[in-house]
N, C-alpha and C positions, 0 to 999 in steps of 0.2 A: 637402345631402350631396354631396360631390364624387364623381362616378362616372368611372372611367377611360374614355378614348376607345377604346382598343384593348385586346383581351384575347383569351385563348385560347378554343377551343371547349369541348366538354364536359370535365368534371373538371378545372377550372382549378386547384383545390387539389391535384390529384393530381401535377401537375408538381413542386410543391414537396415532395412526400412523400418523395422520395429523400433530401433534406436531413435529414428527420426519421428516417431509417433508420441514422443514425450509431450509435446505441445497439445496433441489431440486429447490425450487422457487427462492432462491437467485441466484443459478446457471443459471436458465432459464432467469431471468431478465438481468443478466450480459452478457449472451451469445447473446442476440438479437442484440445489436449494433455491436459486433465483427463479427457476422456471416452474417449480412445483412447490411453492411456498405454502399452498393450502393442503398439501398432503400431510398425513400423520407421520410422526417420526419413524415408525416402523416401515412404512412404504418407502420413505426416502432412503432408509438404511438398506432395504432390499435392492433398490436401484444402484446405490453405491457399491454394494457387494457384487452385483452383476458386472459392473464396470471393472472392478478390481479383478474379478475372475477372468474376464476377457483379456485384460492387460497381462496378467501373469501367464495365462494360457498361450498367448501369442509369443511371449518371451520364451516360454518353454519350447514352443514349436521352432522358434528361431535357433535355439540352442541345439535342437535335435538335427536340423538339416545338414550341417557339415558332416556329421557321421553318416547320414544317409547318402550323401554324394560319394563319400569314400566307399560305402558298401556297393553302390551301383557300379563304380569303377572295378571293384574286386569281382563282382558278379559277372561283368563282361569278360573277364579273363577265363571264367569257367562256364561261359554260356554254351560251349559245345556239349555240356552235360544236360540231359533232357530236363531234369527237374529244375535246375538253375535257369535254363532258358524259358521255362514256363513261368517262373516267379519274377524274373527280371522286368518284363513289361508292366506287371502289377506294381512293382516297387517304383518304377519311373512314373507311373500314373499317380501314385499316392504322393510322390515328391512334387509333381506338377500341381496337384490340388493344394498342397501346402503353400507352394509359391503363390498361387492365385489368391489364396486367402490373405497372405501377408501383403501382397501387392494391393489388394483392395483397401486395406487399412492405410497403406501409403497414400492412396488416393484421398481418403478422408483427412489425412494429415495435411495434404496440400489444400484441400477445400477449406480447412480452418485457417490456414495461412492466407488464403485469398479472401475468404468471406469474413473471417473474424467472428465477432459477436453481432453481426449485422441483423440477424433475425432469429427468433425462437424456433422457427421451422428447421433451421440447420441442426439443432440438437434433436428435435423430435424425429427428423429423418434418420439421424445417426442412431437414436435409441431403437426405433422400430426395425430398421433394416440391418443394422450392424450389431448392436448389443444383443437384442433378442434373437435375431436370425442366425448369428454366428457362433453362439456358445455351443450349441449341439454339434454344429458342423466342425468346429474346432476340436471338440473331444473325439468325434468320429475319425477325423484325419489323423490325430495323434495316436489313437488306438490302432488304426490300420498300419501306420508306419511301425509301431512297436511290434505288431504281430508279424509283419513281413520280415522285418530285420531279425526277429527272433528265429523264424524259420530258416533264413539264410545262414545265420551264424551257427545254428545247430548243424548245418551241413559242412561246417569247417571254414566258412568264408572269412571269419574274423582274422585268421592268420595268413590269408592268401597274399603272396607276394607276386610282383609282376614278372611272370616268366611263361614261356610257351610250353604247353603240354606236349610230350613226345608224340602223342597221337596226331597232334596238329602239325608239328614240325619234326619229322623223323630225322635221325642222325644220318648224315651223308658220308660217303667214302670216296677215295680217289678212283675207284673202279667205275667206269661208265655204266649206267643202267641201260642205255641204248647202244646197240652195236653200230648204228649209223647216225651220223649227225647231219642234219639238213640245213643248207643255206648259210653256213658259217665259214665258208672258205676265206672270205675277206678278213674276218676277225681273227681266224686262226693264223693266217699269214702275218698279220700285224703283230700278234702276240709272239710268234716265233722270232720276228725281227726285234721286238723290244727285249726279249730274253737273251738276245745275242747268240741264238742257237745256230751253229754253222751248217752250211748246206751239206757238207760231208762230215759224217759223224766221226769224231775222234775223242776218246775218253781222255787220253794223256795229251796234255798240251803244255807248252812252256809258259812261264809267267808272262813273258813279253807278248806272246800271242793272245793270252787272256786279256791283257791290258789293251792291246790293239783292238780286240773285238769289242771290249767294253766301251772304248771311245767311239766306235763306229755308230752306236745308237745314242750318243750323248745328246743328240738334238731333242730327244724325248725326256731328258732329265730336267727336273726343276729343283731349285734350292730347297733343302730340308735337312733338319738335323739327322733324320733317319738315314739319309743318303751319306752323310759324313761317317756314319758308323760302318759303312761298307755294305749296307743292305738297301737295295732299292725297292720301293713299294709301288706296285702297279695295280690299281683298282680295276675291276670289271663291274660296270654299273648298269642297272636296268631295273624295271619294275618286276614285281614278283611273277614267277612263272614264265619269264621270257627266255630262259635258257642259260643263265650265267653259270650255274653249277655244272650243267652238261658241258659247256665250253671248257671250263676249268678241268673237268675230268678227262676230256679228250686231249688237253694239253699234257696232263700228267702221264697219259698212256701213250703219247706220241714217242716213237722210237728215237727220233733225234733228240728229244728233250731228255729222255731217260739216259741216253749216251752222254749228253753234255753235262748234266748235273750229277755230282757224286751222291747226293742224297735228296730225295723228294719226301717232304713231310706234309701230310694232310691233316688239318685240324678243323672239325666242325664246331664253329664258335657259337652260333645262334645268339640268344639274347643274354647270355651270362658270361660277360668278359671278366672272369676271375683270373688274375695274373698267376697266382700260385697253382690253381688247377690246370690252366693252359700250359704252364711251364712243365708240370708233371706229364701232361699228354705229349709234349714235344720230346721230352726225355725218353718216354716209353716208345715213341715212334723211332727215335734214333737207336735205342739199345735193345728194343723188344722186351725190356724188363721194366717193371714198375719202379718208381722212385723209392728210395729207402729212407728218406727224411721228410719232415714237414716244415723245415725251416727254409724260408724263401731265399735267404742268402746262400745257403748250401745248395739249394736247387739250381739257382742261377749260375753259381760257380761250376757245378757239374755240367750244366747245359753249355756253358761257354767252352769248357774243355772238349765236349763231344763235337761241337761244330767248328772248332778251331781249324783254320786253314782249309776248310772244305767249301766247295762250291755248292750252295744249297738252293733248292726251290721249295719255298714254304707256301702252302696254300691255306689261307684262313677263310673258310667258306661261311657265308651268311653272317657278316658282321653288322651290328646294330649300333645305335647311338651310345649305348653304355660303354663302348670302347673308348669314348672320349671323356668319361667321367673324371672327376678331380682335375678339371681344366687341362686334360690331356696327359697328366702325370702318369695315369694308369697305363696308357699306351707306351709311354717312354720307358717305364719300368719293364714292361714285357719285352721291348726291343733291345734292352741293354745287353743281354748275353750274346747277341749276334754281332757285337763289335769284332769278335775274333774270326768271323766267317770270312772266307776268301772273297776278294773283290770280284764282282760279277754275280754274286748271290742276289736272288730276287725273291720278294714276297708278293704273291698274288693275293689280292683281297677281293672277294665277291661281296657286293653289298647293294641294297636298293636305296641307301640313304646318301644323298648328295653331300650332306654335311660330314659324314664319315669319310667320303672320298676326299674332300678338301682338307680334312684334319690329318690324314695319314699319308697321302700320296707324295711320292718324290718324282713321279712320272705322270705324263698326261694319261688320263683314264681311257680305257676302251669301253665305249658305250654300246650296249647290246639293245637293239630295237626289235620290233616284230619282224617275222619272216616275210619276204616278198611274196606276191600273189601266187606265182607259178610254183615256187618251191613249197609254199604253205599248202597249196592244194594237194600236192603229192603226199605231204606229210599227213594231211587230214584224211586222205583216202586210206592211208596205211592204218590210221587210228580207227576209222569207221568200218572199212571193208576188210582189213587185214592184209591188204596188198596195195601197191602203187599202180597196179595194172588198170587198163581201161575197159575190162570186160565185166563191168558192173551194170546194174540196172540203170538205164538212162534217166528214168524218172527220179530215182533216188539221188543220182549224181546232180541233177538239176536242183533238187531241194537242198542237197549238201552245199552247193555253191552259194545258195541264198543264205544258208546258215553261216557259211564261212565269213560273210561280211560282218557278222556280229563279233567275231573273235579277234579282230585287229592284229592278226599275225602272231598271236600268243600260242606257243607250243603246248603249254599246260592247258589252255582253254580248249585246244583241239583234242587233247587227250581226254579231257573231261566230257566234252560233248560226243566225241567219237565213241567212248565207252557206252554212253547212254544210247546212242544210235545203233550200235552193233548188237544190242540186246534184242532188237526187234526190227527186222529188215522189211517192214511194211510201210507203205507211203503214208498211211494215216498216222502212224507213230512218229515218223520223221516230220510231218507237217505240224503235229501238235507241239513238237520241240521248236520248230521254226516260229510258230505263232506265240510261243511263250517268251516272257522276259527271262534272261539268263538268271537273274537273281531269284526268280520264282522256282527254279528247278532244284530238286533235292540233290545235294552234293556231299561227297565224302570229305573227311577232314583235310585230305591232301589235294583236293581239287582246286580249281582256279580261284573261285571267290573266297573260300576259306584261306587260301594261300595269300591272296591280296589283303584279306582282313587283318593279317598279321601286321601289315604296315599301319593300318588304322589303330590296332590295339597298342602299338608302340608310341602313338601320339600322346602328348600330355593331355590331361582331361579337358582343359579349356579349349584345345584345338579339336578334340574329338567331336564335341557338340557342334562346333562351327562347320566342320566338314560334313558331318552326318546330315545337317540341315540342308546342305546343297542338293540332297537327293530329291527335294521338292521341285527342283527345276528340271526341265526335259534335257535329254542328251543333246550335245552340241550347243547348249545355251552359252552365249558369250557374256561372261561376267565382267562387270565394271568394279574395280577394286573398291573405290570410295563408296559406291552405292551399296554394295554387299556389306561393307563394314558398318554402314548406317543401319542396315536391317539387323545385323548381328547385335548391335547395341540395343536396338528396339526390342529384340527378343530377350535381352538380358544375358547374352552370352559373354559379354566383355566386362572385365573387372576394372572398375575405376582405379586410377593411380593419381596420387596427389600431384597437382601441377601439370599433368599431361592431358591434353584434350582427349576425351574418350574415343572419338572417331579415329584419332591417330593411333591409339592402341589397337583398335579394330583393324586398321590397315596393316599394322605390324603383325597381327595374327595371320592376315592374308599372306603377307610376305613369308612368314614362317612356313605356311603350307606350300607356297611356291618352291621354297628351298628344299622341301621334302618331296617335290615332284607330284603333289596332289593337284596342282594346276599347271597347265602348259600355256605359254604365251603364243598367241597367234594374232598378228596384225594389231598390236597394242591392246588387245583384249585377251581374256583368259578363258580357257575351256578345260573341262575335266575329261581325261581319257575315258573312252566308253566302258572299259572293263572296271576302272576305278569307280565310275558312276554306278555300274551294276553292284559293285561292292557296297557303295554308299546306300543304295536302295535296300540291300540285304540287311545292313546293320540298323536301318531306320524304318523297316517295313511297317512297324506299328505306329510310327509317328508321322511319316511323310507319304503322300500319295499324289499321283498325277492322273487327272481325268482327261482321257483322250476322246472318249465317246460315252454314250449313255450307259452302256453295259458296265463300264468301269465303276459306276455308282454302287453296284452290288458287291464290289471287292473292297470297299473302303472299311477299314477297321472302325469299330464304334468309338474308340478312344483316340482317333487320329487328331493330331495337333496342327499339321501343316498341309495345305492343299493348293494345287496348281490346276487351273481349269483352262485347257486349250480351246481355241476358237472353233470347235466343231459345229457343223450345221445341225447336228443332232440335239444340241442343247437348246432348250427354251426356258421360259420363266419357271415352268413347273419343275424342270430338272434342277434348276439352281435353288428353288425353294426347298428341295429335298436336303440340301446341305444343312438346313436348320436342325436336322436330326443329330448332327455331330456337334453337340453342345460344348465340347472341350476344345474346339478349334481356336488356335492362336494366330494362324497365318492363313490368309486367303488371297491368292493371286489369280484374278479372273480376267482372262483374255477374251471372253465372250462378250460381245457388245449387244446388249438387249435394247439399246436405244431408249425409247421413252419408258420402258418398263423397268429400267434399272433402278430408278428411285423407289419403286414399289418393292422390288426384290430386296434391295438394301434395307428398307424399312423393316422387313420381316427378319433379316439377319440381325438387325439391331435389337430385336425383341428376344431372339432365341440364342444367339451366339455371343454370350456375354464375357467371354475370355479373350476376345480379339486383341492382338497386339500390333499386327501388321495387316493392312488392307491395301491391295493394289488393284484398281479397277481399270478396265480398258477405257471406259467412259461412263459418265452419268450426267443427266441433265438436272439433277437435284440431289441434295443431301437431305435425308429424312429428318423430321423434327425430333425423332427419338434417338438421334445419333449420340446424344449425351449419355446413353446407357453404356457405351463402351468405355468403362472406367479404366481399363487396362491399355487402351490404344496409345501407341507411340508413333506409328508411322502410317500416313495416309497418302496414297498416290493415285492421281487420275491422269491417265496417259494421253488420251486424244482430246482434240478441241471439241468442246460442246458448250452451249450457252448456259454455263453455270453462273448465273448472275449474282446469286446471294448465298450466304452461309447462314443457317438458322442460329438463333441465339443460344440454343442448347449445345451447340458446338463448343461453346466457351466453358462447358463443364469438363472438357477433356484435359484435366490438369496434368496428365502424364504425357500429353502429345509433344513429340520432339521434332517430327518432320512432317511438313505439309507440302506435297508437290501437286500443283494444279497449273503447271506452267503454260498449258495450252488453253486454259479457261480464262475468259475475260470477266473477271470479277469487277463489279461496279463499286462495291464498298465492303467493309468488314463490320461485323457486329460491334456494338458499342462496348461490349465486355470482352473484346478480343484480347485485351491486355491481361486478362485473367489466365491465359494460357502460359503459366509461369515456366513451363519446361520447354517451350518452343525454341528450337535452335536454328531451324531452316524453313523458309517459306518461299515458294516460287509461284508466280502467276503472271499472266500477260501484263507487262508494264512494271513488274517488280520482281527482283530476285534478291532474296535476303538470306544470309546465313551468319551464324555467330562469328563476330569479329570481322565482318566484311566491310568494304568501303562502298557505300551507297552513293551513286552519282545521280543527282537530279538535275539533268540538263534540260534544254527546251523540249526535247522530244518526250511526249507522254508525261510531262511534269505534273499535270493536274491529276492524272490517274494515279501516279505514284504517291502524290500528296494525300489523295483520298484513301488509298490503301494503308499508308503509313499513319494515318490519323490515330488509329487504335492499336498500332503495332508498338506497344510500349515495352515489349521485350527486346527491342532493338539493341544489339551489342556491337560496338565497333565504331566505324568512322562514317560520317555523313558529309557529303559535299553538295552544295546548292549553287547552281549557275544562273546568272541573270535574275538575281533575287528581286531587283527593282521592278520587274514585270509582274510580280505578284501583288494582288491587292492586300490590304491589311487582313481581310477576312480569310483569304486563301492562305496567307502565312500563318494565321492563328490555327488553321486546321491541322497543321503539322504537329501541334501539341508537344513541342520539343521539351518543355519543362518536365513532363511526366515520363520521358524516356530516360529513366534513372541509370541505365547502363551505357549511355552514350559516352564514348571516350574522347572522340575528336570531332570537331565541327569546323568545316571550311565554307566560308560564305564569300562568293564572288558576286558583288552587287550588279555588275553589268559586264557583258561580254558580247562582242560582235556576233550577230547571227550568221552562221555559215551560208555561203552562196547556195542557192537552190533549196534552202530549207523550207518545207511545206508550211503553209499558214496554219496556225493552230485554230481549233474550233472553240477555244476558250477566250473569253474577253478579259484581258488584263487591264488593270488601271495603271496606265503608263505614267500618269501625272503624280502618282503617289510620292510622298517624301520618303527618302531612304530611312530616316529616323523612325517614321511610323511603322514601316514594314519591319525594321530590325527590332523595334520595341517588343513586338509580339513573338519574335523568334528567341525568346529567352531560353537558354540551355539549362539542363539540370545541374544541380550542385556537384554532380559526379564528374563533370567535364574536366579533362586533363589538358586538352590542347585546343586552341582557338586560332583560326586563320581568317583574317579579314582583308578583302581586296576591293579596290575601286569604290570605297564608301565615300559618299559625297555630302558630308555635313561636318560642321565644326566640332560637334560633341558626340561622344559615344552614348548609347542608350542608357537608361537609368539602371538597368539590371547589371551594368558593368561596374559592380562594386565588390570589394573583397568578401563580404558576407554571402554574396550570391555565387561566388566562384572560389570556394575555399580549397579546392584541390587542383586548381589550374597551375600547371607547371611549365607550359609553353605557350607563348603569345607571339604571333606574327602579324604585322600590319604593313600592307603594301599598297602603294598608289592611292593613298587616301589624301587627296590634294587639299581639302578644306580643313582637315582635322587639326586642332590646335593643342589638345591636351590628352594625356593618357596617365592613369593612376594604376600602376602595376600591383596586382594582389601580392600579399606577403609570401604566398606559396610558390611564386614564380621562380623557375630555375633557368629558363632560356627566354630571351627577348630579342626579336628580330624586327627592325623597322627599316623600311626602304621606300624612298621617294615620297616623303610626306613634307612638302616644301613649307607649309605653314605651321608645322608642329613646333611649339614653343617650350612645352614642359612634359616631362615623363616622371614626375614625382620627386625630382631632386636626386642629387648624388648619393644621399644617404639611403634612399629607396633602392637605387641601382646597386649599391654595395652588397645587398643580400642575394643578388642574382649571379649565378655561376657563369653564364654565357650571355654576352650582349653583343649584338651586331647592328650597327647603325650606319646608314649610308643615305646621301642625298637628302639631308635634313638641315639646310643652311641656317635656320632660325633657332636651332636647338643649342642654346648656350651651355646647358648642363653637361653636354658631352665633353666639354673641355676639362671639366673638373674630375672626370672619372679616372684620368691617368694617375691621380694621387692615391687611388685605392689599391693597395698593393696585393690584397688577397683575391682580387677578381681573377678567375681562372682563364677566361677567354674574352678578350676585348678587341673589337674592331670598330673604328670610326673613320668613315670617308665622307668628305664634303660632297 
């Protein structure tokens, strides 16, 4: 799947929503004279002018947003600067306000699509709440965006390119910063083996001995063009701060390595893989003199001569994705001069990017993980106390061991916290650090979280927002790929692509983050490494918050967008009512069960929190009548089983709603206007699981409940299969309301099927004596139907709706075991016809009708004389006839 490189921040689809509001404004303009015919011409003109101003203002705002998204991305690269860091949250907040405003008019557009000109109240509501109420707000948002963008651009952000500031990512060298390396003996031994470094150092070796040595480690070599050039590429991979560079430095300073290789070249690549610049650096490293030309061909010829027939160790430290730009051609150009190097030369590449590893390696990578507990403790003591000894304050050591668990074996994290701890050897200071979240602690540019933040910064913009959002979930949360993708879609983080289901695109985003090691797979679920989670919380601290206890309420930023409430005993209804103060909330995941009071609390949320897009409640016994206020809502989830018997009619005003999970709730019916939820893609409740394109099976179990729930589910998209149809009464069958399910693609009707042994008696009284025709007559499908399957139908004639004008798009018809059926008239649109075991069938429209059908399969129809004529039709693509 092709994923765009650059994209907007949240609500990507919202930017295009104004284009979809053409119908809304056409309707508004045409409604003015008809609704206000008694007005004077000047009053009508004023209203028309207001509508035009609103339409042009929204279009201007839509045109502004792409530049604002780009500015946010540029500002993030400079967010280590104090002034930029201060302005960035304000810019994001202004962008979010603009998105909310556009999204609200997208809701009105959908309302017009659903309601049409049904009532004058539709326009009156639009005029009072949208036209009059939004003009000033629209102007304020536009002015705010203009002001903030002007400030940031005056600071030089207009020309900012994606690169790391040297303060954030200092240049590295081949000389180790640490005299001692902790816990890497295994990795060091493996690297020496992969480099073919002999146990006894000998600088001068014969060609045969070199070749023999090279072949000794061939088991680690994999096929690659770089390997054919005589240069093997060995990646050292791990997350930021885990010690990749330190390991490479100790390799370069190892006496056996220095004796084995004639030349060791160290290049700090970082995020600017410029072939010409890197080639100059290699030449300078070889000759100790700068390059005398700027021509790439001359540079590469010079480099080829310098390395010719020499056994090299080249270290490319800190390589990023841009090394693979131009579809890998950039990397190949850089490697070209090393064709002349002696066989046995090796290039070490340190990277935190798995895709870089896969793109350049010719050998299996060495993966560097966190230090093991005992070794890590010794290293931590050195960082915090200045020595590895045990003559430290026992109380501080005890606190230190508790802090250690947060650091997940990361050497850089130990250095970061160790420096903070060493500043004050008081238990109170150490405890304050223990009780703080790592992301809350002030850190220098080269400390652990700023170092990990580089990985985030290098993400494409569309992945940044997806990963940063994950900070709303607690540590060790187990993510389900498809579910998180649905929430990303609901938040507006996923860009639609023509012909690809948007949830599939969201899943691809997730896989991209997995490939970049932002998620780890554990038992078929995914988790985020604790340090990466801390980094996510750092970059999203203004947007995402987790409430663990009541005191956390005091730490929530006023403009917070996403909240997760853990099931603390400290939370009560008054605590959750305080969330109404955060009026810009878009996401609320509430794991606190307030039992009967949840409905009341949710009612207050529906009054104050009007920007909600995602709501997940542990449980609720009712949905409030004012739930229709949530114009932006896309995702609603109720986790636990509660007696949620009905859904209020105002729920049907949620025209943006995409997902409704109430799979543990036993709903008795859906509102009559449920079909107005034109955006609904997935719905789960006890007795019914529906999603876009699914195959719905209505067998004997829970059939009546499913029929009741499906009655108003006119958004149904996909395939419907009904078993034991003859057990339904005519009234029961009519409740399915199939004709109004205009997105139904495939319908399979099995009129009778033996009840399985031991099947429980249903509590529904079925009219077993009903005639098949009566039941089938009211199961008329929509004109959109493409495929119809009919089995065990017990009558001579098909129902009256089986006519070409009622089934203009039917392309596939299958009729099986219909023993009394005498005649079928295939629609002209039919492309495939299958008839099996219909012993009384006499006619299927004649040979001329069959000639239009591409595939015909007929078997066990002894009275069907027309089948004999079909052999004369030469252009029939597939024809099978068996007596």
